[in-house]
Structure formats: structure tokens, C-alpha cells
C-alpha positions, 0 to 999 in steps of 0.5 A, spaced: 309 582 812 303 588 812 306 595 814 301 600 813 296 597 809 302 595 803 308 591 802 315 595 802 321 591 799 328 594 799 329 596 791 336 594 791 335 587 794 332 586 788 336 589 782 340 584 781 336 582 775 336 575 780 327 572 781 326 574 787 321 570 791 317 572 796 310 570 800 305 574 804 299 571 808 292 576 805 286 574 810 289 567 811 292 566 804 299 565 803 300 570 795 306 568 792 309 574 789 316 574 783 320 580 782 326 581 778 329 587 775 328 587 767 333 589 762 332 596 762 333 596 770 326 596 771 322 592 775 317 586 774 312 585 780 307 578 778 304 573 782 307 566 781 302 563 777 299 564 771 292 564 768 295 558 763 297 554 769 295 556 775 299 557 781 305 552 778 309 557 779 316 559 776 324 558 777 330 561 773 335 557 770 341 562 769 338 567 764 332 563 764 325 564 768 321 557 766 314 556 768 315 549 773 309 546 770 310 547 762 317 549 762 316 555 757 322 559 757 319 566 759 322 572 756 324 577 762 322 583 758 315 581 758 314 579 765 309 584 768 306 584 762 301 578 762 298 574 758 299 567 754 304 563 760 307 570 762 306 570 770 299 575 772 301 581 774 302 586 780 301 593 781 306 596 785 310 602 785 316 605 787 318 611 792 324 612 793 328 606 793 323 602 796 317 598 792 311 598 795 305 593 793 298 596 797 295 590 800 288 591 795 291 589 790 294 582 793 286 580 792 286 576 785 292 572 788 288 571 795 284 569 790 288 565 786 292 561 791 286 560 795 283 555 788 289 553 785 287 556 778 286 563 775 
């Protein structure tokens, strides 16, 4: 999934307000991450894991994003900021109509998904 040491995702494909899930193989570790458009139309990018519940991940139910482990409702506008049961932010940037996540930014995710803890 890496192309020139980065993951590239089409912004229009993830701008619909739905939770989008991805997996990338980085150094033999399967790192899950999520992308969702916030109410202000910016994109939130985060690991599919949190500091409290580890790698259990999240799902969307209607207009809510919910932790699979503790059932906490996550305020969509807070995704990408971290803290509590929020998904762990994943650094990214937009180039034109492409969301770019550089391979070195997955290092924390590799550690988390390799061990199952943060």
C-alpha cells in the first residue's frame, strides 16, 4: 500500500462523513487506521486504536463512532485530537485531492499493533 514511502488516499473517497477503515503492512505488522470527515469537512486520520482500550478499534453506528471495547461514544469532531478513548491521531497532510500519510508516521502504529497495547 506504500507508494514512494507514503500511503495515498483520494480525498473525495473519504469525505462522505462515514468511517473509512484501512490496513497497511508496515515492516510485517498490520497497522489499522481510520479516516472520517468531521462536521467542518476536514479529515480526521487516526490509528484504529486508543491509549485506554488498545487495538480493539472503532465502528460507526449512524452518526456515532463507538469504541468496540468499552462502547464509548466518540464525538466525531474530536477524532484526530487524542486523549481518553479517542483514536490515536495519525499525522497526515493533503496534497491537492490526495491525503498523504508518510511511512515514518506509522512507526507508533507498528509498535501498538505488534504488541496490542499503547
